[in-house]
C-alpha positions as CSV (number, residue, x, y, z in Angstrom):
1,X,-76.4,43.4,-69.9
2,X,-77.1,41.2,-66.9
3,X,-80.1,43.4,-66.1
4,X,-81.8,42.4,-69.4
5,X,-84.4,39.7,-69.2
6,X,-84.8,37.1,-71.9
7,X,-88.3,38.5,-72.7
8,X,-86.9,42.1,-72.9
9,X,-87.1,45.1,-70.7
10,X,-88.2,48.7,-71.3
11,X,-85.6,51.4,-71.2
12,X,-87.4,53.0,-68.3
13,X,-87.4,49.8,-66.3
14,X,-83.7,49.3,-67.2
15,X,-82.9,52.8,-65.9
16,X,-84.7,52.1,-62.7
17,X,-82.9,48.9,-62.1
18,X,-79.5,50.4,-62.8
19,X,-80.4,53.5,-60.7
20,X,-79.6,55.9,-63.6
21,X,-81.5,58.4,-65.7
22,X,-83.5,57.2,-68.7
23,X,-81.2,59.2,-70.9
24,X,-78.2,57.4,-69.5
25,X,-79.9,54.1,-70.0
26,X,-80.7,55.0,-73.6
27,X,-77.1,56.0,-74.2
28,X,-75.9,52.6,-72.8
29,X,-78.3,50.7,-74.9
30,X,-77.2,52.6,-78.0
31,X,-73.6,51.5,-77.3
32,X,-74.7,47.9,-76.8
33,X,-76.7,48.1,-80.0
34,X,-73.7,49.3,-82.0
35,X,-71.7,46.3,-80.6
36,X,-74.5,43.9,-81.7
37,X,-75.3,42.8,-78.2
38,X,-78.8,44.1,-78.0
39,X,-81.6,45.4,-80.2
40,X,-84.6,47.5,-79.4
41,X,-88.0,47.7,-80.8
42,X,-91.3,49.5,-80.2
43,X,-93.2,48.1,-77.3
44,X,-96.4,46.6,-78.7
45,X,-98.2,47.5,-75.4
46,X,-97.0,51.1,-75.5
47,X,-96.0,52.6,-78.9
48,X,-94.1,55.4,-77.2
49,X,-91.8,53.0,-75.4
50,X,-89.0,50.7,-76.5
51,X,-88.2,47.2,-75.4
52,X,-84.6,46.1,-75.3
53,X,-83.7,42.5,-76.0
54,X,-80.4,40.5,-76.1
55,X,-79.2,39.3,-79.5
56,X,-77.7,35.9,-80.0
57,X,-74.3,37.4,-79.6
58,X,-75.5,39.1,-76.4
59,X,-76.6,35.8,-74.9
60,X,-73.3,34.2,-76.0
61,X,-71.4,37.0,-74.4
62,X,-73.2,36.6,-71.1
63,X,-72.6,32.8,-71.2
64,X,-68.9,33.3,-71.9
65,X,-68.6,35.9,-69.0
66,X,-70.2,33.4,-66.6
67,X,-67.7,30.7,-67.7
68,X,-64.8,33.1,-67.1
69,X,-66.2,34.2,-63.7
70,X,-66.6,30.5,-62.7
71,X,-63.0,29.7,-63.7
72,X,-61.8,32.7,-61.8
73,X,-63.6,31.5,-58.7
74,X,-62.1,28.0,-59.0
75,X,-58.7,29.6,-59.3
76,X,-59.2,31.9,-56.4
77,X,-60.5,29.0,-54.2
78,X,-57.3,27.0,-55.1
79,X,-55.2,29.9,-54.1
80,X,-56.9,31.1,-50.9
81,X,-59.1,28.2,-49.9
82,X,-62.8,27.6,-49.9
83,X,-63.3,29.0,-46.4
84,X,-61.6,32.3,-47.3
85,X,-63.4,32.5,-50.6
86,X,-66.7,32.1,-48.7
87,X,-65.7,34.9,-46.2
88,X,-64.7,37.1,-49.2
89,X,-68.1,36.5,-50.8
90,X,-69.9,37.3,-47.5
91,X,-67.8,40.5,-47.1
92,X,-68.5,41.7,-50.6
93,X,-72.2,40.9,-50.3
94,X,-72.6,43.2,-47.3
95,X,-74.5,46.6,-47.6
96,X,-71.7,49.1,-47.8
97,X,-74.1,52.0,-47.9
98,X,-73.4,55.0,-50.1
99,X,-69.8,55.7,-51.2
100,X,-68.0,58.6,-49.4
101,X,-68.4,62.1,-50.9
102,X,-65.2,63.3,-52.5
103,X,-64.7,67.0,-52.6
C-alpha cells in the first residue's frame, strides 16, 4: 500500500515499482480491494488500464501503521540508544544485493 500515490497508480506501474508481474500486482490489488483498503477504476486516459486508489480506510491504515512504526522506533531507541539505532538504520539501508540462491 505504501507504493500507492494519493492520485492513484496504474496496475502496470505498481507492478514495476514492486518488481513483480502485472498479474501478481492485480492479485494483490484484488485482495486489498476485498479488505476495503483500495479501489480501482478505469483510467480516463486509457480505457484498457485501471487506476488503483486508496480508500479512506486505506489512508487511515497507513497513518496507523506509521504511528506504530514511530512508537517502535522510540521504544527501540530507549532500549539500545540513539547511536545504535542510527547504526542499525544505516546497516539496514545498505544495498545487500540479490538474496542467495537456495537449492
